[in-house]
C-alpha positions in Angstrom: -120.1 -74.5 -22.5 -121.9 -77.3 -24.4 -119.6 -79.9 -22.8 -120.4 -78.6 -19.3 -124.2 -78.7 -20.0 -124.2 -82.1 -21.7 -126.1 -84.8 -19.8 -123.0 -86.9 -19.0 -120.8 -84.0 -17.9 -119.5 -83.9 -14.3 -121.4 -80.6 -13.7 -124.8 -82.1 -14.7 -124.2 -85.3 -12.7 -123.4 -83.1 -9.7 -126.5 -81.1 -10.3 -128.6 -84.2 -10.6 -127.2 -85.6 -7.3 -127.9 -82.3 -5.5 -131.4 -82.4 -6.8 -131.9 -86.0 -5.7 -130.7 -85.2 -2.2 -133.0 -82.2 -2.0 -136.0 -84.3 -3.2 -135.1 -87.1 -0.8 -134.9 -84.6 2.0 -138.4 -83.3 1.5 -139.9 -86.8 1.1 -138.3 -87.7 4.4 -139.4 -84.5 6.0 -143.1 -85.0 5.0 -143.2 -88.7 6.0 -141.5 -88.0 9.4 -144.2 -85.5 10.5 -146.2 -88.3 12.3 -143.0 -88.9 14.3 -143.7 -92.6 14.7 -142.9 -93.1 11.0 -139.3 -91.6 11.3 -137.9 -95.1 11.3 -139.6 -96.0 8.0 -138.5 -92.6 6.5 -134.8 -93.4 7.4 -135.0 -96.9 5.9 -136.7 -95.6 2.7 -134.1 -92.8 2.4 -131.2 -95.2 2.8 -132.7 -97.6 0.2 -133.1 -94.8 -2.3 -129.6 -93.4 -1.6 -128.1 -96.9 -2.0 -129.6 -97.0 -5.5 -128.1 -93.6 -6.4 -124.7 -94.7 -5.1 -124.9 -97.9 -7.2 -125.7 -95.9 -10.3 -129.1 -97.5 -10.7 -131.9 -95.8 -12.5 -133.7 -93.9 -9.7 -137.0 -92.1 -9.6 -136.6 -90.5 -6.2 -140.2 -89.9 -5.3 -141.6 -93.1 -6.8 -138.8 -95.3 -5.3 -139.0 -93.6 -1.9 -142.7 -94.1 -1.6 -142.2 -97.8 -2.6 -139.5 -98.4 0.1 -141.4 -96.4 2.7 -144.5 -98.6 2.4 -142.3 -101.7 2.3 -140.5 -100.7 5.5 -143.4 -99.1 7.4 -144.0 -101.9 9.8 -140.3 -102.3 10.7 -139.9 -98.5 10.8 -142.7 -98.0 13.3 -141.3 -100.8 15.5 -137.9 -99.1 15.4 -139.4 -95.8 16.4 -141.2 -97.4 19.3 -138.0 -99.1 20.4 -136.2 -95.8 20.4 -138.9 -94.2 22.4 -138.8 -97.1 24.9 -135.0 -96.9 25.3 -135.1 -93.1 25.8 -137.8 -93.6 28.5 -135.8 -96.3 30.3 -132.6 -94.1 30.2 -134.6 -91.1 31.5 -136.0 -93.0 34.5 -132.7 -94.8 35.2 -130.9 -91.4 35.3 -133.7 -90.0 37.5 -133.3 -92.7 40.1 -129.5 -93.1 39.7 -128.8 -89.9 41.6 -130.6 -91.2 44.7 -128.2 -94.2 45.1 -125.2 -94.2 47.4 -122.0 -92.9 45.8 -120.4 -96.4 45.1 -123.6 -97.8 43.6 -124.0 -94.6 41.7 -120.6 -95.0 40.0 -121.1 -98.7 39.3 -124.5 -98.5 37.8 -123.7 -95.1 36.2 -120.8 -96.6 34.2 -122.8 -99.6 33.3 -125.7 -97.4 32.1 -123.2 -95.4 29.9 -121.9 -98.6 28.3 -125.4 -99.9 27.6 -126.5 -96.6 26.3 -123.5 -96.5 23.8 -124.3 -100.0 22.6 -128.0 -99.1 22.2 -127.2 -95.9 20.4 -124.8 -97.8 18.0 -127.3 -100.5 17.2 -130.3 -98.2 16.8 -128.3 -95.9 14.5 -127.2 -98.8 12.3 -130.6 -100.5 12.1 -132.2 -98.2 9.4 -129.4 -98.5 6.8 -129.0 -102.2 7.6 -132.8 -103.0 7.3 -133.0 -100.9 4.1 -130.6 -103.4 2.5 -131.5 -106.7 4.2 -134.9 -108.3 4.7 -134.6 -109.4 8.3 -136.5 -109.1 11.6 -135.2 -106.4 14.0 -134.1 -109.1 16.4 -132.0 -111.0 13.8 -130.6 -107.7 12.5 -129.6 -106.6 16.0 -127.6 -109.9 16.4 -125.8 -109.4 13.1 -125.1 -105.8 13.8 -123.5 -106.7 17.2 -121.1 -108.9 15.3 -120.4 -106.2 12.6 -119.9 -103.7 15.4 -117.3 -105.8 17.2 -115.4 -106.4 13.9 -115.6 -102.9 12.4 -115.7 -100.6 15.4 -114.1 -97.6 13.6 -116.6 -97.5 10.6 -119.6 -98.2 12.9 -118.5 -95.4 15.3 -118.3 -93.0 12.3 -121.8 -94.1 11.2 -123.2 -93.4 14.7 -121.4 -90.0 14.8 -122.9 -89.1 11.4 -126.4 -90.1 12.7 -126.3 -88.2 16.0 -124.0 -85.3 15.3 -126.8 -82.8 14.5 -128.3 -83.5 17.9 -125.2 -82.0 19.5 -126.7 -78.7 18.6 -129.3 -79.3 21.3 -126.6 -78.6 23.8 -126.3 -75.0 22.5 -129.6 -74.0 24.1 -132.3 -72.1 22.2 -129.9 -71.0 19.4 -128.9 -74.7 18.8 -132.6 -75.8 18.8 -133.6 -73.2 16.2 -130.5 -74.1 14.1 -131.5 -77.7 14.3 -135.0 -76.9 13.2 -133.8 -74.8 10.3 -131.3 -77.5 9.2 -133.8 -80.3 9.2 -136.5 -78.2 7.6 -134.5 -77.4 4.5 -131.8 -80.0 3.8 -130.8 -81.9 7.0 -132.5 -85.2 6.2 -131.0 -85.5 2.7 -127.5 -84.7 3.8 -127.6 -87.0 6.8 -128.9 -89.9 4.7 -126.2 -89.2 2.0 -123.5 -89.4 4.6 -125.0 -92.5 6.4 -125.3 -94.3 3.1 -121.8 -93.5 2.1 -120.4 -94.8 5.4 -122.6 -97.9 5.4 -121.5 -98.7 1.9 -117.9 -98.9 3.3 -119.1 -101.2 6.0 -120.8 -103.5 3.5 -117.7 -103.5 1.4 -115.9 -105.1 4.3 -118.6 -107.5 5.3 -119.4 -108.8 1.8 -116.7 -107.5 -0.6 -117.7 -109.8 -3.5 -121.2 -108.3 -3.5 -119.9 -104.7 -3.6 -117.5 -105.5 -6.5 -120.4 -107.1 -8.4 -122.5 -104.0 -7.9 
């Protein structure tokens, strides 16, 4: 029993990690309430989770607030870009149905391809910008290269980012499930999974840096 409850035991490390994920979730939940700050919350959450994965000394609330303030400008810009992309897609779909069948198919398929690329880049930007100090434009260029070279891992990261939103397709039950999920634990679990996958991408992009860590 003493071994199980000792500070370095596997059980206590598991308990510490669960507590960190729970604290991180509520930090992200509170700072995402203004909506426009969701991007900054995602970047701060990824930065804190990366420290936890690297076994660095982490004070979740203190470190989260530090990274949130540091990424606030970039995070707001990310949120506005997401809103703009969603508006463009909405109006494109609205007017797409009015086109002749041939043009509808051509522009419809083109829109799907562009939407997939936009979704991939926007999903990868928060973990990327939490690790690298770059402008969104430069980060987008680098992420396109990473996406083309590591399609599988990038697709997995995108899936981990948007999977909870699939619940919206389940109607009112899915919406309430989604609200419940993101109220009590969703942010923390999503960031934990995103950071784990992004670490694998980084391991392939800069293997020497990961070994050093």
